[in-house]
MARBA-708360 format. One record per residue (C-alpha): residue number from 1; z, y, x. Coordinates in Angstrom, 1 decimal, padded with zeros to 4 digits. Last residue first. Layout:
% residues N
<site><num>NUM</num><c3>Z</c3><c2>Y</c2><c1>X</c1></site>
...
***
This chain:
% residues 141
<site><num>141</num><c3>050.4</c3><c2>-099.2</c2><c1>041.8</c1></site>
<site><num>140</num><c3>049.7</c3><c2>-100.6</c2><c1>038.3</c1></site>
<site><num>139</num><c3>052.5</c3><c2>-102.6</c2><c1>036.7</c1></site>
<site><num>138</num><c3>053.0</c3><c2>-105.5</c2><c1>034.3</c1></site>
<site><num>137</num><c3>049.6</c3><c2>-107.0</c2><c1>034.2</c1></site>
<site><num>136</num><c3>049.8</c3><c2>-110.1</c2><c1>032.0</c1></site>
<site><num>135</num><c3>050.1</c3><c2>-113.9</c2><c1>032.2</c1></site>
<site><num>134</num><c3>050.9</c3><c2>-115.4</c2><c1>028.8</c1></site>
<site><num>133</num><c3>053.9</c3><c2>-117.7</c2><c1>028.2</c1></site>
<site><num>132</num><c3>055.7</c3><c2>-115.1</c2><c1>026.1</c1></site>
<site><num>131</num><c3>055.2</c3><c2>-112.5</c2><c1>028.8</c1></site>
<site><num>130</num><c3>054.6</c3><c2>-114.0</c2><c1>032.3</c1></site>
<site><num>129</num><c3>054.4</c3><c2>-111.3</c2><c1>035.0</c1></site>
<site><num>128</num><c3>051.8</c3><c2>-109.7</c2><c1>037.2</c1></site>
<site><num>127</num><c3>052.1</c3><c2>-106.7</c2><c1>039.6</c1></site>
<site><num>126</num><c3>049.0</c3><c2>-104.7</c2><c1>040.4</c1></site>
<site><num>125</num><c3>047.5</c3><c2>-103.1</c2><c1>043.5</c1></site>
<site><num>124</num><c3>044.1</c3><c2>-101.4</c2><c1>043.3</c1></site>
<site><num>123</num><c3>041.9</c3><c2>-101.0</c2><c1>046.3</c1></site>
<site><num>122</num><c3>038.6</c3><c2>-099.0</c2><c1>046.3</c1></site>
<site><num>121</num><c3>036.3</c3><c2>-099.6</c2><c1>049.2</c1></site>
<site><num>120</num><c3>034.1</c3><c2>-097.3</c2><c1>051.3</c1></site>
<site><num>119</num><c3>032.2</c3><c2>-099.1</c2><c1>054.0</c1></site>
<site><num>118</num><c3>029.3</c3><c2>-099.8</c2><c1>051.7</c1></site>
<site><num>117</num><c3>026.9</c3><c2>-102.7</c2><c1>052.6</c1></site>
<site><num>116</num><c3>027.7</c3><c2>-104.8</c2><c1>049.4</c1></site>
<site><num>115</num><c3>027.4</c3><c2>-101.7</c2><c1>047.2</c1></site>
<site><num>114</num><c3>029.9</c3><c2>-099.6</c2><c1>045.2</c1></site>
<site><num>113</num><c3>032.9</c3><c2>-101.2</c2><c1>046.8</c1></site>
<site><num>112</num><c3>035.6</c3><c2>-103.5</c2><c1>045.4</c1></site>
<site><num>111</num><c3>039.1</c3><c2>-104.5</c2><c1>046.0</c1></site>
<site><num>110</num><c3>041.8</c3><c2>-105.9</c2><c1>043.7</c1></site>
<site><num>109</num><c3>045.2</c3><c2>-106.6</c2><c1>045.4</c1></site>
<site><num>108</num><c3>047.8</c3><c2>-108.8</c2><c1>043.8</c1></site>
<site><num>107</num><c3>051.6</c3><c2>-108.7</c2><c1>043.6</c1></site>
<site><num>106</num><c3>053.4</c3><c2>-111.6</c2><c1>041.8</c1></site>
<site><num>105</num><c3>055.7</c3><c2>-112.3</c2><c1>044.8</c1></site>
<site><num>104</num><c3>055.4</c3><c2>-109.7</c2><c1>047.6</c1></site>
<site><num>103</num><c3>054.5</c3><c2>-110.3</c2><c1>051.2</c1></site>
<site><num>102</num><c3>051.7</c3><c2>-112.8</c2><c1>050.7</c1></site>
<site><num>101</num><c3>049.8</c3><c2>-110.3</c2><c1>048.4</c1></site>
<site><num>100</num><c3>047.6</c3><c2>-112.4</c2><c1>046.1</c1></site>
<site><num>99</num><c3>043.9</c3><c2>-111.7</c2><c1>046.5</c1></site>
<site><num>98</num><c3>041.1</c3><c2>-110.4</c2><c1>044.4</c1></site>
<site><num>97</num><c3>037.7</c3><c2>-109.4</c2><c1>045.7</c1></site>
<site><num>96</num><c3>034.9</c3><c2>-107.7</c2><c1>043.7</c1></site>
<site><num>95</num><c3>031.9</c3><c2>-107.0</c2><c1>045.8</c1></site>
<site><num>94</num><c3>029.2</c3><c2>-108.3</c2><c1>043.5</c1></site>
<site><num>93</num><c3>031.1</c3><c2>-107.0</c2><c1>040.5</c1></site>
<site><num>92</num><c3>030.7</c3><c2>-103.6</c2><c1>041.9</c1></site>
<site><num>91</num><c3>027.0</c3><c2>-103.7</c2><c1>040.8</c1></site>
<site><num>90</num><c3>028.1</c3><c2>-103.1</c2><c1>037.1</c1></site>
<site><num>89</num><c3>028.6</c3><c2>-099.4</c2><c1>037.9</c1></site>
<site><num>88</num><c3>031.8</c3><c2>-097.8</c2><c1>036.7</c1></site>
<site><num>87</num><c3>033.1</c3><c2>-094.5</c2><c1>035.3</c1></site>
<site><num>86</num><c3>036.1</c3><c2>-092.2</c2><c1>035.7</c1></site>
<site><num>85</num><c3>037.5</c3><c2>-094.2</c2><c1>038.6</c1></site>
<site><num>84</num><c3>040.6</c3><c2>-095.9</c2><c1>039.9</c1></site>
<site><num>83</num><c3>039.6</c3><c2>-099.2</c2><c1>038.1</c1></site>
<site><num>82</num><c3>042.8</c3><c2>-099.8</c2><c1>036.2</c1></site>
<site><num>81</num><c3>043.9</c3><c2>-096.2</c2><c1>036.8</c1></site>
<site><num>80</num><c3>041.1</c3><c2>-094.9</c2><c1>034.6</c1></site>
<site><num>79</num><c3>040.7</c3><c2>-091.3</c2><c1>035.7</c1></site>
<site><num>78</num><c3>042.0</c3><c2>-087.8</c2><c1>034.7</c1></site>
<site><num>77</num><c3>044.6</c3><c2>-088.3</c2><c1>037.4</c1></site>
<site><num>76</num><c3>047.9</c3><c2>-087.3</c2><c1>035.8</c1></site>
<site><num>75</num><c3>046.9</c3><c2>-087.8</c2><c1>032.1</c1></site>
<site><num>74</num><c3>045.3</c3><c2>-091.2</c2><c1>032.9</c1></site>
<site><num>73</num><c3>048.4</c3><c2>-092.1</c2><c1>034.9</c1></site>
<site><num>72</num><c3>050.7</c3><c2>-091.4</c2><c1>031.9</c1></site>
<site><num>71</num><c3>048.5</c3><c2>-093.4</c2><c1>029.5</c1></site>
<site><num>70</num><c3>048.4</c3><c2>-096.4</c2><c1>031.9</c1></site>
<site><num>69</num><c3>052.2</c3><c2>-096.3</c2><c1>032.4</c1></site>
<site><num>68</num><c3>052.6</c3><c2>-096.7</c2><c1>028.7</c1></site>
<site><num>67</num><c3>050.1</c3><c2>-099.6</c2><c1>028.7</c1></site>
<site><num>66</num><c3>052.0</c3><c2>-101.1</c2><c1>031.6</c1></site>
<site><num>65</num><c3>055.2</c3><c2>-101.0</c2><c1>029.7</c1></site>
<site><num>64</num><c3>053.6</c3><c2>-102.8</c2><c1>026.7</c1></site>
<site><num>63</num><c3>052.3</c3><c2>-105.5</c2><c1>029.0</c1></site>
<site><num>62</num><c3>048.7</c3><c2>-105.6</c2><c1>029.9</c1></site>
<site><num>61</num><c3>045.9</c3><c2>-108.3</c2><c1>029.5</c1></site>
<site><num>60</num><c3>045.3</c3><c2>-108.3</c2><c1>025.7</c1></site>
<site><num>59</num><c3>046.2</c3><c2>-104.7</c2><c1>025.0</c1></site>
<site><num>58</num><c3>044.1</c3><c2>-103.6</c2><c1>028.0</c1></site>
<site><num>57</num><c3>041.1</c3><c2>-105.6</c2><c1>026.8</c1></site>
<site><num>56</num><c3>041.4</c3><c2>-104.2</c2><c1>023.3</c1></site>
<site><num>55</num><c3>041.5</c3><c2>-100.7</c2><c1>024.7</c1></site>
<site><num>54</num><c3>038.5</c3><c2>-101.3</c2><c1>026.8</c1></site>
<site><num>53</num><c3>036.5</c3><c2>-102.5</c2><c1>023.8</c1></site>
<site><num>52</num><c3>037.6</c3><c2>-099.6</c2><c1>021.7</c1></site>
<site><num>51</num><c3>036.8</c3><c2>-097.2</c2><c1>024.5</c1></site>
<site><num>50</num><c3>033.3</c3><c2>-098.6</c2><c1>024.7</c1></site>
<site><num>49</num><c3>032.8</c3><c2>-098.3</c2><c1>021.0</c1></site>
<site><num>48</num><c3>033.8</c3><c2>-094.6</c2><c1>021.1</c1></site>
<site><num>47</num><c3>031.6</c3><c2>-094.0</c2><c1>024.1</c1></site>
<site><num>46</num><c3>028.5</c3><c2>-095.4</c2><c1>022.4</c1></site>
<site><num>45</num><c3>026.9</c3><c2>-097.8</c2><c1>024.8</c1></site>
<site><num>44</num><c3>025.7</c3><c2>-097.2</c2><c1>028.3</c1></site>
<site><num>43</num><c3>027.9</c3><c2>-100.1</c2><c1>029.5</c1></site>
<site><num>42</num><c3>029.6</c3><c2>-099.8</c2><c1>032.9</c1></site>
<site><num>41</num><c3>033.2</c3><c2>-099.8</c2><c1>031.6</c1></site>
<site><num>40</num><c3>032.7</c3><c2>-102.9</c2><c1>029.5</c1></site>
<site><num>39</num><c3>031.4</c3><c2>-104.8</c2><c1>032.4</c1></site>
<site><num>38</num><c3>034.1</c3><c2>-103.5</c2><c1>034.7</c1></site>
<site><num>37</num><c3>036.8</c3><c2>-104.5</c2><c1>032.1</c1></site>
<site><num>36</num><c3>035.3</c3><c2>-108.0</c2><c1>031.5</c1></site>
<site><num>35</num><c3>035.0</c3><c2>-108.8</c2><c1>035.2</c1></site>
<site><num>34</num><c3>038.4</c3><c2>-107.2</c2><c1>035.9</c1></site>
<site><num>33</num><c3>040.1</c3><c2>-109.3</c2><c1>033.3</c1></site>
<site><num>32</num><c3>038.4</c3><c2>-112.6</c2><c1>034.2</c1></site>
<site><num>31</num><c3>039.1</c3><c2>-112.1</c2><c1>037.9</c1></site>
<site><num>30</num><c3>042.6</c3><c2>-111.0</c2><c1>037.2</c1></site>
<site><num>29</num><c3>043.4</c3><c2>-114.2</c2><c1>035.3</c1></site>
<site><num>28</num><c3>041.8</c3><c2>-116.4</c2><c1>037.9</c1></site>
<site><num>27</num><c3>043.6</c3><c2>-114.6</c2><c1>040.8</c1></site>
<site><num>26</num><c3>047.0</c3><c2>-114.9</c2><c1>039.0</c1></site>
<site><num>25</num><c3>046.5</c3><c2>-118.6</c2><c1>038.3</c1></site>
<site><num>24</num><c3>045.4</c3><c2>-119.2</c2><c1>041.9</c1></site>
<site><num>23</num><c3>048.5</c3><c2>-117.4</c2><c1>043.2</c1></site>
<site><num>22</num><c3>051.0</c3><c2>-119.5</c2><c1>041.3</c1></site>
<site><num>21</num><c3>053.3</c3><c2>-117.0</c2><c1>039.5</c1></site>
<site><num>20</num><c3>056.8</c3><c2>-116.6</c2><c1>040.9</c1></site>
<site><num>19</num><c3>059.4</c3><c2>-115.6</c2><c1>038.2</c1></site>
<site><num>18</num><c3>061.0</c3><c2>-112.4</c2><c1>039.2</c1></site>
<site><num>17</num><c3>058.7</c3><c2>-110.0</c2><c1>037.3</c1></site>
<site><num>16</num><c3>061.5</c3><c2>-108.7</c2><c1>035.1</c1></site>
<site><num>15</num><c3>063.3</c3><c2>-106.7</c2><c1>037.8</c1></site>
<site><num>14</num><c3>060.0</c3><c2>-105.4</c2><c1>039.2</c1></site>
<site><num>13</num><c3>058.9</c3><c2>-104.2</c2><c1>035.8</c1></site>
<site><num>12</num><c3>062.2</c3><c2>-102.5</c2><c1>035.0</c1></site>
<site><num>11</num><c3>062.3</c3><c2>-100.8</c2><c1>038.4</c1></site>
<site><num>10</num><c3>058.6</c3><c2>-099.7</c2><c1>038.1</c1></site>
<site><num>9</num><c3>059.0</c3><c2>-098.3</c2><c1>034.6</c1></site>
<site><num>8</num><c3>062.0</c3><c2>-096.3</c2><c1>035.7</c1></site>
<site><num>7</num><c3>060.1</c3><c2>-094.9</c2><c1>038.7</c1></site>
<site><num>6</num><c3>057.2</c3><c2>-094.0</c2><c1>036.4</c1></site>
<site><num>5</num><c3>059.6</c3><c2>-092.3</c2><c1>033.9</c1></site>
<site><num>4</num><c3>061.2</c3><c2>-090.3</c2><c1>036.8</c1></site>
<site><num>3</num><c3>057.8</c3><c2>-089.3</c2><c1>038.1</c1></site>
<site><num>2</num><c3>056.8</c3><c2>-088.1</c2><c1>034.6</c1></site>
<site><num>1</num><c3>059.9</c3><c2>-085.9</c2><c1>034.4</c1></site>
***
């Protein structure tokens, strides 16, 4: 059932993400979001306060459908699908790289590694769309 819901979310998202977004605008938005999200995720603060901050960032930068997808993916993987991890180290910001996928409109890759000399990288793909004039993450792959 969860797979069916995920597929339906994907179809709806892809159908509504038809307007091409300038690559530099998408990269800029994602760089700001991931910098704030990784920073908030790496704090040694009160877990409740940290989750409130992360939730506020998700609400600001993600569509309603993406937020529903986020909740499903957390239950399935027991990790945060935005960063593909349970926790985060601030050092990954030094390796953060965001690029527009030249093969698919509005699709971006976010890559990072734990350290600059690490050979293991984490890659996250997202789809962006304009929602009420605001650029948002519409789908997490």
